[in-house]
N, C-alpha and C positions, 0 to 999 in steps of 0.2 A: 831635383831627380829624387825617386825615391832609391837609397840604399840598403837599407837594412831586407835580409837576404835575398838581396840577388845577388847573382854570380857576375865577377870580373875577371876575366883573363889581363894579366900586366903580363908584359914582355920587359928582360933586363931587368926581372925583379929583386933579384942578388945584391942587387949595390944602387947607392945615389937615388935618382930620382926615382926609377922603378921601385926601387925595397921602401923608401917615404911612401909612395902612394900605395903600394899593396899592405902598406903597415895602418895607414891612414883609411882606407874601405875596410879592413879588417874592422878595425877598431867602430866604425861607424855599422859594423851586422852586419855586412859581405861575408860574401864564402869567393876566397882569392885563390884563381888558378895559377901558381906561379911559375913562371917562364924562362929558364934562365939558361946558360953552358954550363955555371958553377954549380953543379949538383952537390957537392959537401955543403954551402953556403945555403940552398932553397933548401935540403933536408934542416938544416940549424932554424932558420925561418919558418915551415914548417911546424915545427913544434911551439914556435910562438904565435904564430896566427889560426887559432882556433876554426876548423872547416876546410881550411887550405888544401891546396894538393899539387904538391913537388913536381914540376914536371922538366928534368933537364934535356933541353934541344937547340940548335946553333939554328938561329933563324935563317941564316943565308943559305942550310940544304933544304928545300920544298917540302922533299919526301918525307924528311922527318916532322916538317913543321907539321903537315898532312896528318903524322901517324900521333903525334901529339895532339891536335885537335881533334882527332875520332877520340883517343882517349878520355881527355877531358871532359866532352862530350859524353862519352860513357860513365863517365862518372858526376857529373850534375845533371844533364840531361837537356839542359841545356845552356847557352850563356848570352847576358844582359848585357855585359857591356865589354869594352875592350880601351884598355890602355897599351897601346902600340908602341913603345918606347926603348927598344930595344934600339943600340946605334955602332956604327962601324967607325974607324977611324983607317 
């Protein structure tokens, strides 16, 4: 799969598998929308990943998720892939 210059959405991007996935995609040239509840962590991560977009959102709040998707679609104009990694215990 072509990754360079593609737009990926990674949920749960502030830590763990989501964080590692976002970094790996960015290192391969992808632009990454970073979604998670931890706004400060996302802002810090976005500074390290060129072309990324931090979006603070709780994936259990459907209306907020729709707003987040609108925002990232407006920013990038498209979405090429989704890593739906957010979890709940």
